[in-house]
C-alpha positions as CSV (number, residue, x, y, z in Angstrom):
1,M,23.8,-5.2,-8.9
2,L,23.8,-5.1,-5.1
3,D,27.0,-5.9,-3.2
4,R,25.6,-7.8,-0.3
5,D,29.0,-8.6,1.2
6,G,30.6,-5.2,0.9
7,P,31.0,-2.4,3.4
8,T,28.1,-0.3,2.1
9,P,24.7,-1.3,3.7
10,V,22.2,-2.7,1.1
11,Y,19.6,0.0,1.9
12,L,22.1,2.7,1.0
13,Q,22.9,0.9,-2.3
14,I,19.2,0.7,-3.1
15,A,18.7,4.4,-2.2
16,A,21.6,5.3,-4.5
17,L,20.2,3.3,-7.4
18,I,16.8,5.0,-7.1
19,R,18.4,8.4,-6.6
20,D,20.3,7.8,-9.9
21,Q,16.9,7.0,-11.6
22,I,15.5,10.2,-10.3
23,E,18.5,12.3,-11.4
24,R,18.3,10.7,-14.9
25,G,14.6,11.6,-15.1
26,E,13.4,8.0,-15.2
27,I,11.2,8.8,-12.2
28,A,9.9,12.4,-12.7
29,P,8.9,14.8,-10.0
30,G,5.4,14.1,-8.8
31,Q,5.5,10.5,-9.9
32,P,5.2,7.7,-7.3
33,M,8.3,6.0,-6.1
34,P,8.3,2.2,-6.1
35,S,6.5,0.9,-3.0
36,E,8.3,-0.9,-0.2
37,A,6.7,-4.1,-1.5
38,D,8.0,-3.3,-5.0
39,L,11.5,-2.7,-3.6
40,E,11.3,-6.0,-1.7
41,R,10.5,-7.9,-4.9
42,E,12.9,-6.1,-7.2
43,Y,15.9,-6.3,-4.9
44,G,15.1,-9.4,-2.9
45,V,15.3,-7.6,0.4
46,A,13.3,-7.5,3.7
47,R,10.6,-4.9,4.2
48,T,12.8,-3.2,6.8
49,T,15.6,-2.8,4.3
50,A,13.2,-1.3,1.7
51,R,11.8,1.0,4.4
52,R,15.3,2.2,5.3
53,A,16.0,2.9,1.6
54,T,12.8,4.9,1.4
55,R,13.6,6.8,4.6
56,E,17.1,7.6,3.3
57,L,15.7,9.1,0.1
58,R,13.2,11.1,2.1
59,E,16.0,12.4,4.4
60,Q,18.1,13.4,1.4
61,G,15.1,15.4,0.0
62,F,14.6,13.3,-3.1
63,I,11.1,12.1,-2.1
64,Y,8.2,12.8,0.3
65,T,5.6,10.5,1.7
66,I,1.9,10.9,2.2
67,Q,0.5,8.4,4.6
68,G,-1.9,5.9,2.9
69,E,-0.9,7.1,-0.6
70,G,2.8,6.4,-0.9
71,S,6.0,8.2,-1.6
72,F,6.5,10.6,-4.4
73,V,9.5,12.2,-6.1
74,G,10.3,15.8,-5.3
75,E,9.4,18.2,-2.6
76,P,6.0,18.0,-0.7
77,D,4.6,20.9,-2.8
78,T,5.5,19.2,-6.1
79,P,2.3,18.5,-8.0
80,R,2.0,14.7,-8.1
81,T,0.5,12.3,-10.6
82,P,-2.7,11.3,-8.8
83,R,-3.7,7.7,-8.6
84,K,-6.9,6.8,-10.4
85,T,-8.2,5.4,-7.2
86,P,-6.4,5.2,-3.8
87,L,-4.9,1.8,-3.3
88,Y,-7.0,1.1,-0.2
89,Q,-10.1,1.7,-2.2
90,E,-8.9,-0.7,-4.9
91,I,-8.4,-3.4,-2.3
92,A,-11.8,-2.7,-0.7
93,S,-13.4,-2.9,-4.1
94,K,-11.9,-6.4,-4.7
95,V,-13.0,-7.6,-1.3
96,A,-16.5,-6.2,-1.9
97,E,-16.7,-8.1,-5.2
98,R,-15.7,-11.3,-3.4
99,I,-18.6,-10.5,-0.9
100,R,-21.0,-9.9,-3.8
101,S,-20.0,-13.1,-5.5
102,G,-20.7,-15.1,-2.4
103,E,-17.1,-16.1,-1.7
104,F,-17.4,-14.3,1.6
105,R,-20.8,-15.0,3.1
106,P,-22.8,-13.0,5.7
107,N,-21.7,-13.4,9.3
108,R,-18.4,-15.0,8.2
109,A,-15.0,-13.4,8.6
110,I,-13.2,-11.6,5.8
111,P,-9.4,-12.0,5.6
112,S,-7.6,-10.3,8.5
113,E,-5.5,-7.2,8.1
114,K,-2.4,-9.4,8.2
115,L,-3.7,-11.6,5.4
116,L,-4.7,-8.6,3.3
117,M,-1.2,-7.2,3.8
118,A,0.3,-10.4,2.5
119,Q,-2.2,-10.9,-0.3
120,Y,-2.0,-7.4,-1.7
121,R,1.6,-6.7,-0.5
122,V,0.6,-3.5,1.2
123,S,1.3,-1.8,4.6
124,K,-0.8,-2.3,7.7
125,V,-2.2,1.2,7.3
126,T,-3.4,0.5,3.7
127,A,-5.0,-2.8,4.8
128,R,-6.6,-1.1,7.8
129,N,-7.9,1.7,5.6
130,A,-9.4,-0.8,3.2
131,V,-11.3,-2.6,6.0
132,A,-12.4,0.8,7.4
133,F,-13.7,1.8,4.0
134,L,-15.7,-1.5,3.7
135,R,-17.1,-0.9,7.1
136,D,-18.1,2.7,6.3
137,Q,-19.9,1.5,3.2
138,G,-21.8,-1.2,5.1
139,W,-20.2,-4.3,3.6
140,V,-18.7,-5.5,6.9
141,F,-18.8,-5.0,10.7
142,T,-16.1,-5.5,13.2
143,V,-16.3,-7.3,16.5
144,P,-13.5,-6.1,18.8
145,H,-10.9,-8.8,19.5
146,R,-12.7,-11.2,17.1
147,G,-12.5,-9.9,13.6
148,T,-14.4,-8.3,10.8
149,Y,-17.4,-10.1,9.3
150,V,-19.6,-9.7,6.3
151,N,-22.9,-7.8,6.9
152,Q,-26.3,-9.1,5.9
153,P,-27.0,-8.2,2.2
154,A,-29.7,-5.7,3.4
155,K,-27.0,-3.5,4.8
156,W,-24.8,-3.6,1.7
157,P,-24.6,-0.4,-0.4
158,T,-27.3,-0.2,-3.0
159,D,-26.3,3.0,-4.9
160,G,-23.8,1.2,-7.1
161,K,-20.8,2.8,-5.3
162,E,-18.1,0.8,-3.8
């Protein structure tokens, strides 16, 4: 499918394949474009190559990006298909469940942003937003230059929200 040895850079080939999907209506206006992590897996490329393909589509006007939410087909004013829950909140919910189950104990570190990025195959911003969301809810606290730790159960949310 991709000509890795030819004169056309791989990121341009990926952008062309996705552009064709958009033009055929396989990815409709407002729908999310595959994430960089999805492109990495699907095409067997590095994150930088996936990022360049996404940037190319954005520069050509086929997609637009909203930080922390992803890239969507169409112009920025195109109504988009909303996610049920933002990705960072889904990750925060999974970590909170691991805290609740006792897998992550009070005063012990939760996985670092780097580990969350690798585990959930998300960007640094998404992992950072997930940790910030957990902190805002009271699940965790952060010690600068040391890490993020599980709070005492008395500080955990009690209203059933995550």
